[in-house]
N, C-alpha and C positions, 0 to 999 in steps of 0.2 A: 504494500500500500504506500503510495507516494503522497506527498503533501504534508501539511501541517497537522499535528495531532490536536484535535479539537478539545480534548480533555486538558491538555497543557495550556492551550489558549484560554480556556475558561478559568483555570487556576491562576494564570497570570493576570487576567482581568479582575478577578476577585481580590488578588493581592494589591493590584493597582488602586482599586476603589478603597480598600482598607487604608492604604497608605495616604491617599488623598484625604480621606476623612480624618485620619490622625493629624496630619499637618494643618489642615484647614480648620477643622472644628475643635480639636482638642488643644493644639498648640497656637491656634489663632493667627496663623501666618496668612499673608495676602496671597491671592490666587497666583500672581506671577512668580512670587517666591516659591510657592508650592510646586509649580510647574518646573522651575529651575532645579529644585531638590530632586524631584522625581526623575527628571530627564538626565541630570548630570551625576547623581549619586546613588540612585536606587533602582530605577527601571531601565535606564539607558535606551530610551526611545526619544524620538523627536517630540518637542513640545506640542506641535500641532497634532501629531498622531495620538499623544496622550489625551489631549482635549477631545479628540474624536472618540477614543475609547471610553472616556468618562461619559460623554453624551450617549453612546450606544448602550452603556450599562447603567443608565440613570435609575432603573428600577432597583438595582443593588444599592446604589447610594441612598435612595429613598428608604430602603429597609434599614440601613444603618442610622439614618437621621431619625427615623421613628423610634428605634430602640434606644438610642442615645447611650451606647456603651462607653464606659471609661476606657482608658488605655489598657488596663489589665484584661478586661472582658473582651476587648477588641481582638486580642490574640486568639481567642477561642470562638469568636462569633461565627455562626453558620448562616449561610444564605438559604432561602427557601425558593424553589423553582416550581412552576406549574407544568405538569406534563400535558400532553394533548388530550388526556381524559379528565383533566381538571383536578387531579390529585397532586398534593404537594410533596415535594422531595427535597431533602436538605443535604447539603454537602459541606463538610468541614475541611478547612485547610489544616494540614498537619503542621505543627510547629516543631522546630528542631530544638 
């Protein structure tokens, strides 16, 4: 099978959203500063692409904002996804 692994892309996007939430909501950094941190020190993607990914994963960011986790709880926060039968599925990011 060629191409990008969709599970890895999903995990990357979840990590990106968590890190964005951490810097913007918990550390109260400005958006442009958050994008610099994510682009140059954490995610290593272009700022414009990071913004695109944040927009595409807005539902995940909304879940975080509604739960309002602190920094400790953010490490173990799980996102909830709806499958095509309307049933919820959760995925947890493993922390090292």
